[in-house]
C-alpha positions in Angstrom: -1.6 -14.1 4.7 0.8 -11.1 5.1 4.4 -11.5 3.8 6.8 -10.2 1.2 9.5 -7.6 0.8 9.0 -3.9 1.3 10.7 -1.5 -1.0 11.8 -1.5 -4.6 8.5 -3.1 -5.7 8.7 -2.5 -9.5 6.7 -5.6 -10.1 3.6 -4.4 -8.2 0.5 -4.0 -10.4 -2.9 -2.4 -10.1 -5.2 -4.8 -8.4 -2.4 -6.3 -6.2 -3.2 -6.7 -2.5 -0.5 -4.9 -0.5 0.3 -4.1 3.1 2.1 -1.2 4.7 2.5 0.7 8.0 0.0 3.4 8.8 3.0 5.8 9.3 3.8 5.3 5.5 0.5 7.0 4.4 1.3 10.1 2.4 -2.3 11.4 2.0 -4.6 12.0 3.8 -2.9 12.8 7.1 -2.3 9.8 9.2 -4.8 11.0 11.9 -7.6 11.2 9.3 -7.2 7.5 8.3 -7.7 5.8 11.7 -7.1 7.6 15.0 -7.3 4.4 17.0 -4.4 2.5 15.2 -0.8 2.7 16.3 1.7 4.0 13.6 3.4 0.7 13.2 0.2 -1.3 12.6 0.0 -2.9 9.2 -2.8 -2.0 6.8 -3.9 -4.1 3.9 -5.5 -2.8 0.7 -5.6 -3.1 -3.0 -3.6 -0.9 -5.5 -6.1 1.1 -7.5 -3.6 3.2 -9.6 -0.1 4.6 -9.6 0.8 8.2 -9.8 3.9 10.1 -10.8 5.8 12.8 -9.0 9.0 14.8 -9.4 10.8 11.7 -7.9 9.7 9.6 -10.9 7.1 7.4 -12.4 5.1 5.1 -10.1 6.4 7.0 -7.0 3.1 6.7 -5.3 0.1 4.3 -5.3 -3.5 5.0 -4.5 -4.5 2.1 -2.2 -8.1 1.2 -1.4 -8.4 0.1 2.2 -10.8 -2.6 3.2 -13.9 -0.9 4.6 -12.1 2.4 4.9 -11.0 5.0 2.3 -8.4 5.5 -0.3 -4.9 6.5 0.8 -1.7 7.5 -1.1 1.4 5.6 -0.1 5.0 5.8 -1.6 5.4 2.6 -3.7 8.7 1.9 -1.9 6.7 1.4 1.3 4.4 -1.3 -0.1 4.7 -5.1 0.1 2.6 -7.5 -1.8 0.4 -9.8 0.4 1.8 -13.3 0.2 0.1 -15.4 -2.5 -2.4 -18.1 -1.6 -2.5 -21.5 -3.3 -4.5 -20.3 -6.3 -2.2 -17.4 -7.2 0.0 -18.1 -10.2 2.6 -15.4 -9.8 
């Protein structure tokens, strides 16, 4: 189930399932990810690790896409996938 808030996600952790718009992908180029999707389509993946930048700690996340590849997305553009009944967060 997709749901949650986008932006300011300081509580996101490695292993969290997240969603984001294709247009939010920082690396690789959006065209390399999936040419057939529209920019506003939502992608779902799992946070593999966080990276730092001049903008600060945890500015970007490496997200593993289901049956695709890894992409780098600004953390502020990620939203956690809504928890199911067994999630204790």
